[in-house]
C-alpha positions as CSV (number, residue, x, y, z in Angstrom):
1,M,-24.1,37.8,22.1
2,A,-20.5,39.4,21.4
3,E,-19.9,42.1,19.3
4,V,-18.3,41.0,15.9
5,T,-15.4,43.4,14.9
6,N,-13.0,43.2,12.6
7,D,-10.4,42.4,15.2
8,L,-12.2,39.1,16.2
9,I,-13.1,37.8,12.6
10,Y,-9.2,38.4,12.0
11,E,-8.2,36.1,14.9
12,I,-10.7,33.8,13.8
13,L,-9.5,33.6,10.2
14,K,-5.8,33.3,11.5
15,N,-6.9,30.2,13.5
16,I,-8.6,28.8,10.5
17,Q,-5.5,29.3,8.5
18,G,-3.3,27.9,10.7
19,R,-5.8,24.8,11.0
20,V,-5.7,24.8,6.9
21,D,-1.8,24.9,6.8
22,K,-1.5,21.8,9.4
23,M,-4.1,19.6,7.2
24,E,-2.0,20.5,4.1
25,H,1.3,19.7,5.7
26,G,-0.3,16.3,7.0
27,I,-1.8,15.4,3.3
28,G,1.6,15.8,2.2
29,E,2.8,13.4,4.5
30,I,-0.1,10.9,3.8
31,R,0.9,11.3,-0.2
32,H,4.3,10.5,0.5
33,E,3.5,7.3,2.6
34,V,1.2,6.4,-0.4
35,V,3.8,6.9,-2.9
36,S,6.2,4.7,-0.7
37,I,3.6,1.8,-0.6
38,R,2.9,1.9,-4.4
39,L,6.7,1.8,-5.0
40,T,6.9,-1.3,-2.4
41,Q,3.8,-2.9,-4.2
42,M,5.3,-2.6,-7.7
43,G,8.7,-4.0,-6.2
44,I,6.6,-6.9,-5.1
45,Q,5.0,-7.7,-8.1
46,N,8.3,-7.5,-10.0
47,D,9.4,-10.2,-7.4
48,I,6.5,-12.5,-8.4
49,H,7.0,-11.9,-11.7
50,N,10.7,-13.2,-11.7
51,M,9.4,-16.1,-9.2
52,Y,6.9,-17.2,-12.1
53,G,9.7,-17.0,-14.7
54,I,12.4,-18.9,-12.8
55,L,9.5,-21.6,-12.1
56,A,8.8,-21.7,-15.8
57,R,12.4,-22.2,-16.3
58,H,12.5,-25.1,-14.0
59,D,9.3,-26.7,-15.2
60,D,11.1,-26.7,-18.7
61,R,14.1,-28.0,-17.3
62,L,12.1,-30.6,-15.3
63,E,10.1,-31.7,-18.6
64,R,13.5,-32.1,-20.6
65,I,14.9,-34.3,-18.1
66,E,11.7,-36.6,-18.0
67,N,11.7,-36.7,-21.8
68,R,15.2,-37.7,-21.6
69,L,14.4,-40.5,-19.1
70,E,11.5,-42.0,-20.8
71,L,13.9,-42.2,-23.9
72,R,16.7,-44.0,-22.0
73,E,14.2,-46.4,-20.4
74,L,12.9,-47.3,-23.7
75,A,16.3,-48.0,-25.0
76,E,17.5,-50.1,-21.9
77,A,16.3,-53.7,-21.0
78,Q,13.1,-53.3,-19.6
79,R,13.5,-55.0,-15.8
80,P,11.9,-53.9,-12.7
81,Y,13.2,-51.6,-10.3
82,D,15.0,-53.5,-7.4
83,P,16.4,-50.7,-5.0
84,T,18.7,-53.5,-3.2
């Protein structure tokens, strides 16, 4: 078995410290990617929310148009639709 000396322990600790530094750097990159994904997700959620708002406005407009058409149909003489 090899003799354990202070120099050997020092070299092993330097090696471990280098590995820990690399891991910290990797973890920092992963954190930045997670933040980027989170921001993208929030943007997509905002876009979906805006789409629901637009659809609700279109639904309201369509409902008003349908109500006007029904009122106009009742006011006009009732005759069957003839596309020719």
